[in-house]
Legacy VTK file of the C-alpha trace (Angstrom):
# vtk DataFile Version 3.0
C-alpha trace
ASCII
DATASET POLYDATA
POINTS 303 float
-1.140 4.848 21.939
-2.985 7.399 19.810
-2.514 7.034 16.047
-3.487 9.332 13.167
-4.038 7.627 9.795
-4.561 9.385 6.473
-6.704 7.546 3.947
-8.285 5.597 6.801
-11.172 4.409 4.631
-8.974 3.406 1.693
-7.839 -0.059 0.695
-4.631 -0.046 2.742
-5.638 2.567 5.305
-8.851 0.843 6.378
-6.986 -2.388 7.064
-4.202 -0.577 8.901
-6.710 1.359 11.015
-8.591 -1.833 11.819
-5.443 -3.702 12.850
-4.408 -0.853 15.138
-7.865 -0.600 16.714
-8.075 -4.350 17.315
-4.699 -4.185 19.038
-6.153 -1.688 21.505
-4.792 1.538 20.087
-6.833 4.731 19.804
-7.118 5.521 16.102
-8.081 8.824 14.505
-8.725 8.336 10.795
-8.846 11.074 8.179
-11.634 10.476 5.630
-13.235 12.549 2.896
-16.962 12.029 3.577
-19.424 11.513 6.419
-20.492 8.149 4.969
-16.911 6.912 5.213
-16.754 8.302 8.733
-19.773 6.189 9.693
-18.079 3.094 8.271
-15.048 3.727 10.482
-17.243 4.382 13.500
-18.752 0.918 13.008
-15.253 -0.471 13.630
-14.817 1.619 16.777
-12.518 4.074 15.022
-12.865 7.827 15.426
-13.120 9.545 12.073
-12.160 13.075 11.146
-13.792 14.343 7.954
-11.376 16.468 5.997
-9.196 16.912 2.936
-5.445 16.305 2.796
-5.164 19.504 0.763
-6.641 21.513 3.662
-4.423 20.620 6.620
-5.778 23.461 8.708
-8.835 21.295 9.327
-6.903 18.325 10.708
-3.482 19.564 11.787
-4.332 20.198 15.450
-6.034 16.817 15.920
-3.204 14.961 14.195
-0.713 16.682 16.497
-2.422 15.001 19.459
-1.258 11.626 18.118
2.160 10.182 18.856
2.083 8.070 15.682
1.166 9.526 12.281
0.731 7.088 9.378
0.360 8.305 5.797
-1.640 5.735 3.791
-3.709 8.045 1.596
-3.237 8.223 -2.163
-5.441 10.491 -4.246
-5.205 9.287 -7.832
-5.564 12.613 -9.572
-3.324 15.139 -11.294
-2.330 16.519 -7.901
-1.372 13.098 -6.505
2.391 13.612 -6.306
2.253 17.189 -5.053
-0.401 16.324 -2.471
1.535 13.289 -1.276
4.617 15.404 -0.676
2.701 18.263 0.943
0.805 15.947 3.297
3.994 14.168 4.287
5.683 17.505 5.000
2.732 18.499 7.199
2.974 15.283 9.207
6.716 15.718 9.652
6.247 19.288 10.838
3.575 18.656 13.465
4.510 19.399 17.069
5.029 16.508 19.453
2.447 15.502 22.045
3.627 16.180 25.577
6.131 13.601 26.761
6.356 11.754 23.435
8.739 11.520 20.502
6.377 11.239 17.525
6.703 8.640 14.803
5.817 9.222 11.134
5.355 6.176 8.888
5.340 6.808 5.147
3.848 4.439 2.565
6.108 4.023 -0.463
6.282 0.992 -2.767
8.583 -1.496 -4.464
8.260 0.121 -7.899
10.947 2.440 -6.606
13.469 -0.346 -7.417
12.488 -0.406 -11.092
12.701 -3.639 -13.065
15.066 -5.867 -11.090
15.933 -7.985 -14.124
15.721 -11.303 -12.321
17.881 -10.089 -9.419
16.652 -10.223 -5.830
16.750 -6.749 -4.288
16.534 -5.610 -0.680
16.627 -2.344 1.253
20.357 -1.956 0.573
19.929 -2.106 -3.210
20.377 1.228 -5.001
17.049 2.595 -6.212
16.217 2.865 -9.890
12.930 4.783 -10.094
11.428 5.778 -13.423
10.379 9.384 -13.938
6.865 8.295 -12.948
8.036 6.927 -9.577
10.853 9.423 -8.912
8.679 11.787 -6.790
8.064 8.931 -4.358
11.799 8.422 -3.876
12.127 12.146 -3.199
9.464 11.961 -0.486
11.208 8.930 0.995
14.376 11.012 1.244
12.396 13.814 2.908
10.997 11.388 5.483
14.286 9.680 6.297
16.096 13.012 6.400
13.708 14.233 9.101
14.580 11.359 11.451
16.386 12.534 14.559
16.231 12.987 18.336
12.885 14.804 18.241
11.144 12.806 15.501
11.240 9.158 14.473
10.483 8.149 10.904
9.994 4.871 9.038
9.300 3.995 5.389
7.353 0.919 4.289
7.570 -0.342 0.697
4.642 -2.684 -0.047
4.519 -4.834 -3.126
1.304 -5.232 -5.130
-1.351 -5.397 -2.415
-4.184 -7.901 -2.869
-7.192 -9.182 -0.930
-10.644 -7.771 -0.218
-11.695 -5.419 -2.988
-8.260 -5.805 -4.436
-5.928 -3.295 -5.958
-4.174 -3.983 -9.236
-5.223 -7.621 -8.947
-8.897 -6.625 -9.030
-8.524 -6.021 -12.762
-7.914 -9.725 -13.354
-11.222 -10.656 -11.750
-13.118 -7.810 -13.359
-11.920 -8.586 -16.884
-12.514 -12.310 -16.395
-16.116 -11.635 -15.380
-16.833 -9.027 -18.025
-14.854 -10.413 -20.975
-14.319 -14.057 -20.031
-10.547 -13.555 -20.055
-8.324 -12.072 -17.343
-6.283 -9.330 -18.958
-2.787 -8.170 -18.072
-0.216 -5.811 -19.548
2.788 -7.147 -21.426
3.944 -10.701 -21.947
2.795 -11.944 -18.543
6.194 -13.493 -17.867
6.989 -10.694 -15.415
6.732 -11.422 -11.699
5.160 -8.949 -9.305
6.274 -8.648 -5.702
3.007 -9.145 -3.807
1.534 -8.942 -0.314
-1.901 -9.645 1.155
-3.491 -6.566 2.701
-3.987 -8.267 6.087
-0.310 -9.198 6.268
0.618 -5.655 5.287
-1.635 -4.180 7.982
0.103 -6.336 10.573
3.470 -4.947 9.461
2.214 -1.397 10.020
1.091 -2.424 13.501
4.483 -3.928 14.305
6.263 -0.858 12.951
4.042 1.518 14.928
4.615 -0.413 18.153
8.375 -0.712 17.647
10.931 1.729 18.931
12.688 1.763 15.571
13.421 4.814 13.486
15.309 5.826 10.377
14.596 2.477 8.705
13.074 1.253 5.448
11.183 -2.047 5.235
10.075 -3.967 2.169
6.688 -5.648 2.542
6.255 -8.616 0.200
5.509 -12.307 0.503
7.703 -15.117 -0.827
5.596 -15.941 -3.896
7.174 -15.793 -7.342
4.382 -16.724 -9.753
4.308 -14.850 -13.027
1.594 -12.322 -13.816
0.225 -14.730 -16.412
0.003 -17.543 -13.837
-1.801 -15.202 -11.424
-4.214 -14.082 -14.151
-4.912 -17.686 -15.123
-5.745 -18.498 -11.495
-8.015 -15.459 -11.297
-9.698 -16.493 -14.541
-10.401 -20.005 -13.272
-11.775 -18.617 -10.011
-14.072 -16.270 -11.920
-15.417 -19.065 -14.127
-13.510 -18.092 -17.276
-11.686 -21.431 -17.584
-8.226 -19.937 -17.149
-8.455 -17.795 -20.272
-6.264 -14.690 -20.328
-5.593 -11.746 -22.609
-2.248 -9.988 -23.050
-2.563 -6.233 -23.641
0.443 -4.747 -25.494
2.216 -2.128 -23.414
1.809 0.429 -26.216
-1.963 0.035 -25.987
-1.889 0.039 -22.189
-0.042 3.367 -22.146
-3.117 4.965 -23.738
-5.156 3.846 -20.732
-2.689 4.025 -17.857
-0.018 6.423 -19.048
3.492 5.768 -17.695
2.105 3.407 -15.063
1.759 0.821 -17.847
5.535 0.398 -17.934
5.572 -0.266 -14.179
3.021 -3.039 -14.697
5.612 -4.773 -16.866
8.320 -4.712 -14.188
9.799 -8.090 -13.322
10.599 -7.789 -9.628
12.081 -10.113 -7.027
12.057 -8.340 -3.657
13.331 -9.578 -0.296
11.589 -8.810 3.038
14.000 -10.511 5.417
14.751 -7.212 7.146
11.148 -6.907 8.346
11.324 -10.482 9.565
14.548 -10.004 11.501
13.888 -6.552 12.969
10.107 -6.624 13.447
9.307 -10.327 13.583
7.014 -9.991 10.571
6.173 -13.047 8.512
3.312 -13.150 5.967
0.647 -15.650 7.029
-1.520 -15.656 3.919
-1.105 -18.156 1.111
-0.022 -16.822 -2.284
-2.445 -15.199 -4.718
-2.456 -18.287 -6.938
-3.111 -20.674 -4.033
-6.126 -18.750 -2.733
-7.504 -17.244 -5.952
-10.961 -18.744 -5.393
-11.222 -17.227 -1.918
-9.900 -13.916 -3.195
-12.481 -13.896 -5.979
-15.338 -14.366 -3.521
-13.924 -11.572 -1.383
-13.631 -9.319 -4.427
-17.260 -10.059 -5.336
-18.457 -9.244 -1.824
-16.522 -5.979 -1.739
-17.627 -4.802 -5.168
-21.275 -5.891 -5.250
-23.891 -3.178 -5.059
LINES 1 304
303 0 1 2 3 4 5 6 7 8 9 10 11 12 13 14 15 16 17 18 19 20 21 22 23 24 25 26 27 28 29 30 31 32 33 34 35 36 37 38 39 40 41 42 43 44 45 46 47 48 49 50 51 52 53 54 55 56 57 58 59 60 61 62 63 64 65 66 67 68 69 70 71 72 73 74 75 76 77 78 79 80 81 82 83 84 85 86 87 88 89 90 91 92 93 94 95 96 97 98 99 100 101 102 103 104 105 106 107 108 109 110 111 112 113 114 115 116 117 118 119 120 121 122 123 124 125 126 127 128 129 130 131 132 133 134 135 136 137 138 139 140 141 142 143 144 145 146 147 148 149 150 151 152 153 154 155 156 157 158 159 160 161 162 163 164 165 166 167 168 169 170 171 172 173 174 175 176 177 178 179 180 181 182 183 184 185 186 187 188 189 190 191 192 193 194 195 196 197 198 199 200 201 202 203 204 205 206 207 208 209 210 211 212 213 214 215 216 217 218 219 220 221 222 223 224 225 226 227 228 229 230 231 232 233 234 235 236 237 238 239 240 241 242 243 244 245 246 247 248 249 250 251 252 253 254 255 256 257 258 259 260 261 262 263 264 265 266 267 268 269 270 271 272 273 274 275 276 277 278 279 280 281 282 283 284 285 286 287 288 289 290 291 292 293 294 295 296 297 298 299 300 301 302
């Protein structure tokens, strides 16, 4: 099948595009620059250089694809508005001849808020902070568009790690630069986590399924605390397990309201993805493979 992926050169999007291409699907990836387009071409993926904010440049090509996956996230002041506008564009595209298109939206587990030691699943009422609320509104837009002429799915990844990393990259970076892996808050909080390769496989399974109108959490079964993860990252980076707790008040000056989300204690269940899509994370936990993850982070960030 032909698949359109926004953010195809990004952390999640590049892995999703690669998984789809390796499975034999024809992938069209939206990227911002010609250099990123060349990187996709090296993987056998067709790249379309464009800007999410200028859909006129990519709308017609995206409409050729039966599956449209929104992975892009521009971390700027226009992030929320652009996320909603891009999603609306994907939902409004005409269908290729003879196909009922599928739109897959990338959300996240922060939409549950702090779970307070409770295990939550897709049936749990959402509790988004003001910072995360726009994402829940886009989720509602996506699920509300599901019907006979358009299929929609929502994926809610946990903290994604592996390769160049995401939020976990900060543990390695601070351990290397300051000889202590830093984290926000007490460190007793537990993050719901997922390796990027496992997450990419879930997107593949979702894209190939005939499902629609569903939401799937995407997390592994690990439950180590943030402090335990940071200690493992510190040891891997040669900082002898040393860590540094950054008070949330100080972190807010750097990260704004996202700092509070970094303090969430979350226990999230992914059994629905296992039962309906046959998805089961294959990677070991962050703590178990911290040394391997550190080497991968080094390779992805060097130069």
